[in-house]
ZASENU-594918 format. One record per atom (N, C-alpha, C): x, z, y; atom name. Coordinates in steps of 0.02 Angstrom, whole numbers. Layout:
// ZASENU-594918
       c1       c3       c2    a
        X        Z        Y   CA
...
END
This chain:
// ZASENU-594918
       c1       c3       c2    a
     1493      -21     -467    N
     1529       23     -422   CA
     1575        9     -385    C
     1620      -42     -409    N
     1677      -47     -376   CA
     1672     -101     -324    C
     1602     -125     -307    N
     1580     -181     -246   CA
     1570     -131     -187    C
     1564      -59     -187    N
     1559       -8     -140   CA
     1612       31     -151    C
     1672       10     -120    N
     1731       56     -106   CA
     1724      119      -57    C
     1786      144      -21    N
     1784      200        4   CA
     1762      157      101    C
     1761      105       97    N
     1726       73      152   CA
     1649       93      175    C
     1647       79      241    N
     1594      107      253   CA
     1547       49      306    C
     1568      -13      274    N
     1538      -80      311   CA
     1552      -73      367    C
     1623      -88      408    N
     1611      -66      468   CA
     1577      -22      524    C
     1541       19      498    N
     1487       71      524   CA
     1527      138      522    C
     1498      181      547    N
     1529      239      554   CA
     1499      293      528    C
     1536      335      493    N
     1510      399      468   CA
     1477      450      512    C
     1429      489      524    N
     1409      534      567   CA
     1444      585      571    C
     1491      615      608    N
     1519      676      605   CA
     1493      732      634    C
     1457      723      669    N
     1406      779      720   CA
     1373      821      674    C
     1382      879      642    N
     1358      915      608   CA
     1287      938      628    C
     1256      922      697    N
     1209      934      709   CA
     1147      888      688    C
     1189      800      702    N
     1144      745      672   CA
     1128      767      614    C
     1160      781      560    N
     1150      766      504   CA
     1121      843      490    C
     1128      872      519    N
     1057      954      508   CA
      993      941      531    C
      997      904      573    N
      918      860      616   CA
      891      844      555    C
      924      778      525    N
      921      722      491   CA
      896      756      432    C
      931      793      396    N
      926      829      335   CA
      854      882      354    C
      853      926      392    N
      787      947      402   CA
      737      904      415    C
      727      857      443    N
      683      795      439   CA
      654      784      366    C
      690      742      338    N
      694      730      271   CA
      667      779      204    C
      687      837      232    N
      664      883      185   CA
      597      908      206    C
      587      904      255    N
      514      933      285   CA
      459      881      274    C
      482      813      267    N
      430      751      264   CA
      413      734      196    C
      482      746      155    N
      492      697      109   CA
      507      743       42    C
      540      809       61    N
      544      850        8   CA
      619      805      -18    C
      666      788       18    N
      728      753      -25   CA
      764      770       41    C
      836      765       28    N
      881      770       45   CA
      948      746       11    C
     1013      737       49    N
     1074      699        0   CA
     1126      721       49    C
     1187      709       17    N
     1255      747       47   CA
     1258      716      118    C
     1300      753      152    N
     1312      730      225   CA
     1357      667      220    C
     1398      688      158    N
     1454      613      162   CA
     1427      547      155    C
     1362      537      131    N
     1330      473      113   CA
     1286      452      160    C
     1293      484      212    N
     1247      460      275   CA
     1300      445      337    C
     1284      373      334    N
     1315      339      383   CA
     1267      294      431    C
     1306      274      473    N
     1252      225      543   CA
     1257      173      538    C
     1202      119      557    N
     1234       49      584   CA
     1186       36      648    C
     1197      -18      670    N
     1167      -37      726   CA
     1094      -37      722    C
     1082      -54      649    N
     1005      -62      631   CA
     1005      -81      564    C
      944      -74      545    N
      916      -83      476   CA
      938     -162      443    C
      910     -202      487    N
      939     -284      501   CA
     1011     -303      478    C
     1056     -270      528    N
     1126     -279      523   CA
     1154     -259      450    C
     1131     -193      453    N
     1154     -155      374   CA
     1136     -204      314    C
     1060     -242      306    N
     1064     -269      255   CA
     1103     -337      246    C
     1130     -366      312    N
     1148     -433      328   CA
     1220     -402      284    C
     1253     -345      294    N
     1340     -349      266   CA
     1336     -311      211    C
     1257     -266      190    N
     1281     -245      131   CA
     1265     -307       70    C
     1227     -348       90    N
     1203     -408       45   CA
     1286     -441       35    C
     1329     -454       96    N
     1382     -481       91   CA
     1432     -433       45    C
     1425     -377       42    N
     1479     -333       21   CA
     1461     -332      -60    C
     1399     -339      -77    N
     1356     -318     -146   CA
     1353     -390     -191    C
     1353     -436     -161    N
     1337     -508     -188   CA
     1382     -556     -191    C
     1424     -593     -241    N
     1453     -636     -241   CA
     1417     -711     -218    C
     1453     -773     -196    N
     1391     -818     -184   CA
     1374     -848     -237    C
     1404     -837     -297    N
     1340     -874     -350   CA
     1291     -817     -393    C
     1280     -769     -340    N
     1236     -724     -365   CA
     1165     -717     -331    C
     1131     -681     -347    N
     1056     -688     -330   CA
     1037     -619     -292    C
      979     -631     -258    N
      955     -566     -230   CA
      888     -575     -244    C
      843     -522     -274    N
      775     -528     -290   CA
      731     -476     -235    C
      691     -512     -211    N
      640     -462     -196   CA
      548     -481     -196    C
      512     -430     -179    N
      447     -456     -189   CA
      413     -496     -129    C
      362     -538     -151    N
      335     -583      -85   CA
      255     -554      -90    C
      229     -568      -32    N
      266     -592       44   CA
      320     -528       60    C
      351     -545      106    N
      396     -497      125   CA
      435     -523      188    C
      443     -471      212    N
      495     -452      282   CA
      552     -511      295    C
      533     -549      333    N
      569     -635      327   CA
      675     -607      331    C
      683     -562      349    N
      742     -540      378   CA
      782     -525      291    C
      739     -513      256    N
      757     -503      179   CA
      794     -588      152    C
      747     -616      177    N
      768     -704      164   CA
      842     -727      196    C
      834     -687      246    N
      873     -708      298   CA
      944     -679      274    C
      954     -618      270    N
     1016     -578      232   CA
     1023     -637      192    C
     1002     -650      131    N
     1031     -690       71   CA
     1051     -758      106    C
     1004     -786      141    N
     1034     -855      148   CA
     1098     -845      210    C
     1125     -799      250    N
     1175     -789      298   CA
     1239     -778      230    C
     1223     -749      180    N
     1275     -729      144   CA
     1282     -787       85    C
     1259     -834       83    N
     1252     -895       45   CA
     1224     -877      -19    C
     1175     -818      -54    N
     1171     -792     -100   CA
     1085     -820     -131    C
     1074     -848     -163    N
     1009     -853     -190   CA
      966     -819     -193    C
      896     -831     -172    N
      848     -782     -162   CA
      796     -786     -222    C
      782     -744     -245    N
      731     -756     -306   CA
      665     -709     -290    C
      614     -739     -281    N
      557     -703     -283   CA
      493     -676     -322    C
      466     -605     -326    N
      424     -593     -389   CA
      356     -581     -331    C
      319     -624     -352    N
      251     -614     -286   CA
      206     -569     -318    C
      182     -518     -270    N
      138     -459     -268   CA
       68     -488     -302    C
        9     -474     -311    N
      -27     -485     -345   CA
      -81     -454     -316    C
     -142     -498     -281    N
     -193     -478     -228   CA
     -244     -449     -270    C
     -241     -402     -296    N
     -310     -378     -336   CA
     -371     -341     -282    C
     -412     -376     -251    N
     -456     -353     -219   CA
     -451     -327     -148    C
     -387     -338     -134    N
     -364     -318      -72   CA
     -317     -272      -79    C
     -306     -248     -140    N
     -240     -214     -135   CA
     -185     -255     -171    C
     -133     -239     -136    N
      -69     -279     -187   CA
      -34     -236     -243    C
      -16     -263     -289    N
       12     -226     -336   CA
       53     -272     -360    C
      121     -241     -397    N
      163     -277     -418   CA
      167     -318     -494    C
      186     -356     -492    N
      195     -397     -578   CA
      249     -372     -613    C
      250     -326     -640    N
      312     -281     -679   CA
      343     -328     -717    C
      309     -377     -749    N
      331     -415     -805   CA
      366     -464     -780    C
      339     -491     -710    N
      373     -567     -688   CA
      430     -528     -662    C
      450     -469     -643    N
      495     -448     -599   CA
      550     -426     -654    C
      536     -401     -693    N
      577     -380     -764   CA
      607     -447     -772    C
      577     -499     -781    N
      611     -543     -800   CA
      658     -592     -758    C
      645     -581     -709    N
      703     -594     -636   CA
      740     -549     -645    C
      735     -483     -640    N
      789     -437     -647   CA
      842     -439     -695    C
      814     -475     -773    N
      870     -476     -833   CA
      912     -537     -805    C
      902     -572     -764    N
      950     -613     -752   CA
     1022     -599     -737    C
     1076     -621     -772    N
     1144     -585     -747   CA
     1160     -600     -686    C
     1132     -659     -649    N
     1151     -674     -585   CA
     1124     -653     -533    C
     1062     -594     -560    N
     1030     -560     -506   CA
     1070     -481     -505    C
     1093     -470     -469    N
     1119     -412     -436   CA
     1100     -383     -392    C
     1070     -384     -367    N
     1031     -335     -291   CA
      962     -356     -295    C
      933     -295     -281    N
      837     -300     -256   CA
      844     -283     -200    C
      800     -298     -147    N
      783     -275      -62   CA
      712     -261      -86    C
      717     -205      -89    N
      633     -152      -96   CA
      620     -139      -24    C
      543     -148      -24    N
      516     -114       45   CA
      485      -57       27    C
      479      -16       58    N
      438       59       37   CA
      432      107       91    C
      379      117      127    N
      315       78      123   CA
      327       -9      113    C
      290      -39       93    N
      291     -111       90   CA
      267     -147      156    C
      312     -188      176    N
      305     -228      247   CA
      300     -302      222    C
      242     -351      234    N
      182     -337      268   CA
      108     -302      239    C
      124     -287      186    N
       52     -284      164   CA
       38     -201      154    C
       72     -152      186    N
       60      -86      199   CA
       39      -49      138    C
       57      -73       83    N
       68      -30       17   CA
      117       27       24    C
       96       89       19    N
      131      159      -18   CA
      124      149      -67    C
      184      146     -108    N
      201      137     -170   CA
      203      209     -203    C
      156      213     -271    N
      147      268     -299   CA
      224      281     -327    C
      207      358     -350    N
      279      379     -387   CA
      297      325     -441    C
      235      311     -488    N
      257      279     -556   CA
      278      214     -551    C
      236      189     -470    N
      256      118     -466   CA
      337      104     -450    C
      351      172     -408    N
      428      178     -376   CA
      468      200     -445    C
      445      229     -496    N
      473      225     -543   CA
      503      185     -600    C
      452      132     -599    N
      433       73     -631   CA
      499       12     -604    C
      486       -7     -533    N
      539      -23     -497   CA
      592        0     -513    C
      626       65     -502    N
      686       89     -520   CA
      717       86     -596    C
      674      100     -639    N
      699      101     -713   CA
      703       11     -728    C
      672      -31     -706    N
      699      -94     -710   CA
      756     -120     -678    C
      771     -111     -611    N
      835     -110     -568   CA
      906      -86     -616    C
      880      -19     -627    N
      945       11     -655   CA
      966      -10     -725    C
      914      -18     -752    N
      916      -43     -834   CA
      969     -116     -823    C
      941     -135     -776    N
      976     -209     -781   CA
     1048     -197     -727    C
     1074     -172     -708    N
     1125     -137     -674   CA
     1121     -168     -591    C
     1045     -183     -583    N
     1046     -205     -496   CA
     1056     -139     -459    C
     1086     -165     -393    N
     1088     -126     -351   CA
     1021     -137     -314    C
     1005      -91     -282    N
      939      -78     -236   CA
      972      -42     -175    C
      925      -95     -119    N
      938      -74      -41   CA
      862      -49      -30    C
      826       -1      -29    N
      780        3      -20   CA
      760       28       59    C
      731      -11       89    N
      708      -20      170   CA
      646       47      174    C
      655       88      200    N
      598      117      206   CA
      612      135      284    C
      620       88      332    N
      599      114      397   CA
      537      118      418    C
      476       98      365    N
      424      122      388   CA
      391      193      358    C
      427      232      330    N
      400      284      298   CA
      360      326      343    C
      385      334      413    N
      332      383      434   CA
      267      353      483    C
      236      299      453    N
      191      256      501   CA
      137      259      419    C
      120      295      406    N
       73      299      338   CA
        7      329      366    C
      -31      320      349    N
     -105      348      361   CA
     -118      417      346    C
     -173      443      356    N
     -192      510      338   CA
     -216      518      265    C
     -164      566      226    N
     -185      563      155   CA
     -124      540      120    C
      -96      494      148    N
      -31      461      111   CA
       28      485      125    C
       67      486       65    N
      143      530       88   CA
      205      476       64    C
      247      493       80    N
      305      445       67   CA
      354      467       16    C
      363      434      -27    N
      419      439      -67   CA
      465      404      -85    C
      528      425      -46    N
      589      388      -47   CA
      618      377     -131    C
      627      309     -136    N
      648      286     -209   CA
      702      308     -238    C
      764      373     -177    N
      803      382     -229   CA
      808      439     -232    C
      743      479     -209    N
      725      545     -248   CA
      689      539     -302    C
      659      478     -332    N
      646      466     -395   CA
      696      464     -435    C
      756      457     -408    N
      818      429     -448   CA
      879      472     -424    C
      872      544     -426    N
      922      586     -378   CA
     1006      575     -424    C
     1000      540     -480    N
     1064      548     -499   CA
     1079      478     -492    C
     1070      417     -461    N
     1087      346     -463   CA
     1126      357     -407    C
     1190      309     -416    N
     1225      311     -368   CA
     1208      218     -342    C
     1162      190     -360    N
     1155      115     -362   CA
     1094      109     -296    C
     1062      173     -274    N
     1006      160     -234   CA
     1029      171     -163    C
     1009      118     -119    N
     1050      137      -47   CA
      981      135       -6    C
      975      204       29    N
      916      198       71   CA
      922      192      163    C
      878      127      176    N
      899      116      232   CA
      829      144      286    C
      849      196      337    N
      790      236      371   CA
      819      219      439    C
      784      228      487    N
      793      220      566   CA
      724      269      609    C
      757      286      656    N
      724      314      704   CA
      671      271      733    C
      688      214      741    N
      653      156      779   CA
      572      139      778    C
      545      161      711    N
      484      147      699   CA
      445      205      711    C
      478      254      678    N
      429      328      682   CA
      444      357      765    C
      490      348      815    N
      472      380      872   CA
      475      302      932    C
      462      245      905    N
      445      203      944   CA
      514      171      982    C
      567      182      959    N
      636      179     1000   CA
      644      116     1003    C
      642       58      972    N
      675       -8      959   CA
      678      -27     1030    C
      629      -18     1066    N
      650      -56     1138   CA
      697      -30     1186    C
      719       39     1148    N
      785       41     1208   CA
      850        8     1174    C
      830      -23     1130    N
      898      -67     1118   CA
      914     -112     1161    C
      976     -116     1206    N
      993     -150     1255   CA
     1051     -226     1234    C
END
């Protein structure tokens, strides 16, 4: 926990009570999950947050663990911070991608592995992880003292019948899970950035 001190990573806390109120209402309505106002911070986007968080959480001789296939910027964030990237390949089971928990756990046990960048729902496979899958990933990470950055930017782009479960909702007492969300996918706002 000493790696994440009171700094807000160069970003700003959101002080407007209406912003937090609206976001709180959205996360409650959509996912049945909320968090304290003081934990909400902003960044210019999920990618800049990844770059900065990897730099804060990892030393140059440490490792970041991800599932592959993966969004390329997970690797780029590790490369940018001169941190080794370790991958655990998803298994394609008749068109359904599944996690290889034995492989993932073996790599998480390496004392040099200090961070997992996790994509929930998964990009690029489109998998919406079940609560059991999220529980297993979180258990492995937390048991091995890994930080988790859970990229949940695609949380509202689900097919009918699927429901997003934030990883932090499964582990409400953990202070080692950082959830990254943005309105850019949900409301198609990415094109407004100039």
